C-alpha positions in Angstrom: -88.6 87.2 101.8 -87.0 88.2 98.8 -89.7 89.6 96.1 -89.5 90.3 92.1 -90.9 93.3 90.8 -93.1 92.6 87.9 -90.6 93.6 85.1 -88.3 91.0 86.7 -91.4 88.6 86.9 -92.3 89.2 83.7 -88.6 88.8 82.1 -88.6 85.4 84.1 -91.5 84.2 82.7 -90.2 85.0 79.0 -87.2 82.7 79.6 -89.1 79.8 81.3 -91.2 79.7 78.3 -88.7 80.7 75.6 -85.9 78.0 77.2 -89.1 75.5 77.8 -88.2 74.9 81.2 -90.0 72.8 83.7 -92.9 73.9 85.4 -91.4 73.3 89.0 -88.2 75.6 87.8 -87.8 78.4 90.2 -85.3 81.6 90.3 -82.6 80.6 92.6 -80.6 83.7 94.2 -77.8 83.6 96.6 -74.3 84.9 97.4 -71.0 84.0 97.0 -67.6 85.4 98.4 -65.8 87.6 95.6 -66.6 90.8 93.9 -65.1 94.4 94.7 -67.0 94.7 97.8 -67.2 91.5 99.4 -70.0 89.4 98.3 -71.4 88.7 94.6 -74.7 88.1 93.8 -75.7 84.9 92.2 -79.1 84.5 90.0 -80.1 81.0 88.4 -82.8 78.7 87.1 -83.2 75.4 89.5 -85.7 72.8 89.9 -84.0 70.9 92.8 -84.7 72.4 96.0 -83.0 71.2 99.4 -85.6 71.3 102.4 -83.8 73.7 104.4 -84.3 76.4 101.0 -85.8 79.4 101.7 -88.8 79.2 99.4 -91.2 82.1 98.4 -93.5 83.4 95.6 -93.7 87.0 94.2 -95.4 88.2 91.7 -96.2 84.4 90.3 -92.5 83.3 90.4 -91.1 80.9 93.0 -87.8 82.3 94.4 -85.5 79.9 96.4 -82.3 80.8 98.4 -79.9 78.7 100.7 -79.8 79.8 104.0 -76.5 81.2 104.3 -77.2 83.5 101.4 -80.6 84.6 103.1 -79.0 86.1 105.9 -77.8 88.9 103.3 -80.6 88.6 101.1 -83.7 88.8 103.3 -85.6 92.1 102.4 -84.1 92.2 99.2 -86.1 92.6 95.9 -85.1 91.9 92.3 -85.8 94.2 89.6 -85.2 93.8 85.6 -83.7 97.1 83.6 -83.8 97.5 80.0 -82.2 100.7 79.5 -79.2 102.6 77.2 -77.0 101.3 80.1 -77.6 98.0 79.8 -80.0 94.7 80.1 -80.0 92.4 82.8 -81.3 91.9 86.7 -80.4 93.9 89.4 -80.4 93.4 93.5 -81.8 96.4 95.3 -80.6 94.9 99.1 -81.4 97.1 102.1 -78.6 95.0 104.0 -76.0 96.0 102.0 -74.0 98.9 103.7 -71.6 99.5 100.5 -72.2 98.2 96.9 -69.4 98.4 94.0 -70.2 101.0 91.2 -71.3 98.1 88.8 -73.9 97.0 91.4 -73.4 93.4 91.6 -71.4 92.6 94.4 -71.7 94.3 98.2 -70.7 94.3 101.6 -72.3 94.3 105.1 
């Protein structure tokens, strides 16, 4: 399962409302090859789902992930930070054996 923290859920809800996205819109998370550690995280909004997608709900947010990405992201949670170092979503992935300094890529 992929979860979101309260702070991340609040930010997702703010964006959904502000951008007037359809009610069925979900937070889509995934991974792609690249980045300085091998894989990069992807994050976006989607209202189109495949029957093979992993779909769950966390903190009132529907989270969607393709099956290949789910192999790397199961157990991950998405947080949101807003501090002097920056503002944005952050992945906390227990499956990652190494992450880069910026936290946007990982290896297993």
